[in-house]
C-alpha positions in Angstrom: -72.7 -76.0 -140.9 -73.4 -79.7 -140.7 -75.3 -81.0 -137.8 -73.1 -83.5 -135.5 -74.7 -87.3 -135.4 -76.2 -88.0 -131.9 -77.9 -90.5 -130.1 -81.5 -89.9 -130.1 -83.2 -92.9 -127.8 -81.7 -95.3 -125.5 -83.1 -98.8 -124.8 -82.5 -101.8 -122.9 -84.7 -105.1 -123.0 -84.7 -106.9 -119.2 -86.5 -110.4 -120.7 -85.3 -111.5 -123.9 -87.8 -111.5 -126.4 -90.2 -108.7 -125.1 -90.8 -105.2 -124.7 -88.0 -102.4 -124.5 -87.5 -99.8 -121.6 -86.5 -96.2 -122.5 -84.1 -94.8 -120.9 -82.7 -91.1 -119.7 -79.4 -92.7 -119.3 -77.2 -95.2 -118.6 -73.5 -95.9 -117.3 -71.5 -98.1 -119.1 -68.8 -100.0 -118.5 -66.0 -102.2 -119.8 -66.8 -105.3 -122.0 -70.3 -105.2 -120.8 -74.0 -104.1 -121.9 -76.3 -101.9 -120.7 -77.4 -102.7 -117.2 -79.8 -105.2 -117.1 -80.2 -105.5 -120.8 -81.3 -109.1 -121.3 -80.8 -110.1 -117.7 -83.7 -112.5 -118.0 -85.1 -115.2 -120.9 -87.8 -117.3 -120.8 -86.2 -121.0 -121.7 -88.3 -123.5 -123.7 -88.6 -126.1 -120.9 -86.7 -128.9 -123.3 -83.5 -126.7 -123.9 -80.8 -128.4 -122.9 -78.0 -126.0 -123.7 -78.2 -123.7 -120.8 -75.2 -123.4 -118.9 -75.6 -124.4 -114.9 -73.6 -121.3 -113.9 -76.2 -119.0 -115.7 -73.7 -118.0 -118.7 -74.9 -117.0 -122.1 -76.5 -119.5 -124.2 -78.1 -119.9 -128.0 -81.0 -117.7 -128.8 -82.3 -121.2 -129.9 -83.1 -122.3 -126.1 -85.1 -119.1 -125.6 -88.8 -118.0 -126.7 -88.3 -115.1 -129.2 -90.1 -113.0 -131.3 -88.8 -115.0 -134.1 -90.8 -118.0 -133.1 -93.5 -116.4 -131.4 -95.0 -113.5 -132.3 -97.6 -113.4 -129.1 -94.6 -112.4 -126.8 -94.9 -108.6 -128.2 -98.9 -108.8 -127.4 -97.7 -108.3 -124.0 -96.0 -105.1 -122.2 -93.3 -106.0 -119.6 -92.5 -103.2 -116.9 -89.2 -104.2 -114.7 -88.4 -102.4 -111.7 -84.5 -103.0 -111.6 -84.3 -102.0 -107.8 -86.9 -103.8 -106.3 -86.6 -107.0 -108.9 -90.4 -106.9 -109.6 -91.5 -107.6 -113.3 -95.1 -106.6 -114.0 -96.8 -107.8 -117.3 -99.6 -106.1 -118.8 -102.0 -106.4 -121.8 -103.8 -103.7 -123.3 -102.6 -101.8 -120.1 -104.1 -103.8 -117.7 -102.0 -105.5 -115.5 -102.4 -109.6 -115.4 -99.0 -110.6 -113.0 -96.5 -109.3 -111.5 -94.0 -110.7 -109.2 -90.0 -110.6 -108.1 -88.2 -112.4 -110.6 -85.2 -112.6 -109.1 -86.5 -115.2 -106.6 -87.8 -118.6 -107.0 -91.2 -118.1 -106.0 -91.7 -114.9 -108.5 -90.4 -116.8 -111.2 -93.0 -119.1 -110.8 -95.6 -116.8 -110.8 -94.5 -116.0 -114.2 -94.2 -119.0 -115.6 -97.3 -120.0 -114.8 -99.2 -117.2 -116.8 -96.4 -118.0 -119.5 -97.3 -121.7 -119.6 -101.1 -120.6 -120.1 -100.7 -117.7 -122.1 -98.3 -118.5 -124.7 -100.1 -122.5 -124.7 -98.6 -124.7 -127.7 -96.2 -122.2 -129.0 -92.8 -123.4 -126.6 -91.2 -126.4 -126.3 -92.2 -127.8 -123.2 -93.2 -125.5 -119.8 -91.4 -122.3 -119.9 -88.6 -121.2 -117.5 -87.6 -117.6 -116.6 -84.1 -117.9 -116.5 -81.7 -115.4 -115.2 -78.1 -114.8 -116.8 -75.2 -114.9 -114.2 -72.6 -112.0 -114.8 -73.7 -112.0 -118.4 -76.8 -111.3 -120.7 -78.9 -113.1 -123.2 -77.5 -111.2 -126.1 -78.0 -112.6 -129.7 -74.4 -112.4 -130.3 -71.7 -113.5 -127.6 -69.3 -110.7 -128.8 -71.6 -107.8 -129.4 -72.9 -106.3 -126.0 -74.5 -103.7 -127.5 -76.5 -102.5 -130.6 -76.4 -99.6 -132.6 -79.0 -98.6 -134.8 -78.9 -95.8 -137.5 -82.7 -94.4 -138.1 -81.7 -93.3 -141.3 -81.2 -96.6 -142.6 -84.3 -97.7 -141.5 -86.0 -94.8 -143.1 -84.8 -95.6 -146.2 -85.5 -99.3 -145.8 -89.5 -98.1 -145.8 -88.7 -97.1 -149.3 -88.5 -100.9 -150.3 -91.0 -101.8 -147.8 -93.3 -99.4 -149.1 -94.6 -97.9 -145.7 -93.3 -97.3 -142.5 -90.9 -99.5 -140.4 -91.0 -99.0 -136.8 -87.2 -98.6 -135.5 -88.3 -101.0 -132.5 -88.5 -104.2 -134.9 -84.5 -104.2 -134.7 -84.7 -104.0 -130.5 -81.5 -102.0 -131.0 -80.2 -100.4 -127.4 -78.5 -96.9 -129.0 -80.4 -95.4 -132.1 -78.5 -92.7 -133.6 -79.7 -89.2 -135.3 -78.2 -87.3 -137.9 -76.1 -89.9 -139.8 -76.5 -90.2 -143.4 -78.2 -93.6 -144.6 -75.9 -96.6 -143.9 -73.4 -95.0 -142.9 -72.6 -97.2 -140.0 -71.6 -99.8 -142.5 -68.6 -97.7 -143.5 -66.9 -98.1 -139.8 -64.7 -101.0 -140.0 -64.6 -103.8 -137.0 -62.5 -102.1 -134.2 -63.9 -98.8 -135.4 -63.7 -96.2 -131.8 -66.7 -93.7 -131.3 -67.3 -91.9 -128.6 -70.6 -91.1 -127.1 -70.8 -89.1 -123.5 -67.9 -89.9 -121.8 -67.9 -93.7 -123.2 -66.0 -95.1 -125.8 -67.1 -97.7 -127.8 -65.4 -100.2 -130.5 -67.7 -101.5 -133.5 -67.9 -105.0 -134.0 -70.1 -107.0 -136.8 -73.0 -105.9 -138.8 -76.1 -107.5 -137.2 -77.9 -110.1 -139.7 -81.6 -109.8 -139.5 -84.0 -113.0 -139.1 -87.9 -113.2 -138.7 -88.4 -111.7 -135.2 -87.8 -108.4 -137.4 -91.5 -109.2 -139.3 -93.3 -109.0 -135.8 -94.7 -105.9 -135.4 -94.0 -104.5 -132.0 -97.3 -102.1 -131.5 -99.5 -105.0 -133.0 -97.7 -108.4 -132.4 -98.7 -109.0 -135.8 -96.7 -110.8 -138.6 -97.0 -107.7 -141.5 -93.9 -107.3 -142.9 -90.4 -109.4 -144.7 -87.7 -107.5 -143.4 -85.1 -109.9 -144.3 -86.7 -110.0 -147.8 -87.0 -106.2 -148.0 -83.5 -105.6 -146.7 -82.1 -108.4 -149.5 -84.3 -107.1 -152.6 -83.5 -103.5 -151.5 -79.7 -103.8 -150.6 -78.2 -107.4 -151.5 -78.1 -108.4 -147.5 -80.0 -108.3 -144.7 -78.6 -106.4 -142.1 -79.8 -103.6 -140.0 -77.4 -102.0 -137.4 -74.0 -103.0 -136.0 -72.5 -104.5 -132.4 -70.2 -102.6 -130.4 -68.3 -103.2 -127.0 -67.3 -100.8 -124.6 -63.9 -99.9 -124.2 -63.7 -97.0 -122.1 -66.4 -96.3 -119.2 -69.0 -93.7 -119.5 -72.4 -92.2 -119.2 -74.5 -92.0 -122.3 -77.7 -90.0 -122.5 -80.0 -88.9 -125.6 -78.8 -85.8 -126.9 -75.3 -86.7 -126.8 -73.2 -86.1 -129.6 -71.7 -89.1 -131.5 -67.7 -88.6 -132.4 -66.1 -91.0 -134.6 -62.2 -91.0 -133.2 -60.3 -93.6 -135.2 
């Protein structure tokens, strides 16, 4: 009997471009992403496209792995209940502050200004999305990654590929490789008690070249995808259609 596809891992990224947080479960709401996912961003000091109301903004406004691999060298631990963000390097805490407050953001900004040195356009600013999230896609709130597709990519790369390079939210197991690309836009899937609607495929950029464990650019993932599969895509976006709770181990069911 074929084993049903399931949700293997669940992550959110409180600060855009920084390290992921593993979740034991999450409550999904219609039209929204995971709670606190990409809630904060590190904006270039010279960014001019940031809405004053804290709404969505293009990724070009933010420091990200595509243009600043050093971000991967910092562990970011966020406490959603208190608003405190702790930054660590090699396991040692180097800064901690409540980033929901102006003073706390200033403390983190002072560290980032020194750590990132000349890798930002102007002094970095820690910004908070208001009622939105700093996702790369304005319409795709949740990203799904098929672990079998990542495994198949390893054949082309010629070595291990950490799935966290793709900074996904939901990592799926026990699906055939690239099965997710057979799902048409508007396909509905059930995970746990939630229902999600599939959107577009996710094209990949230079951010995936950065090894999340070493902060080194040690691969060319878009080139490997192009060479092996004639596209640069990994994963699909989805939006929540019906609310519900999801957790690793939940099975996945295609509804339509």
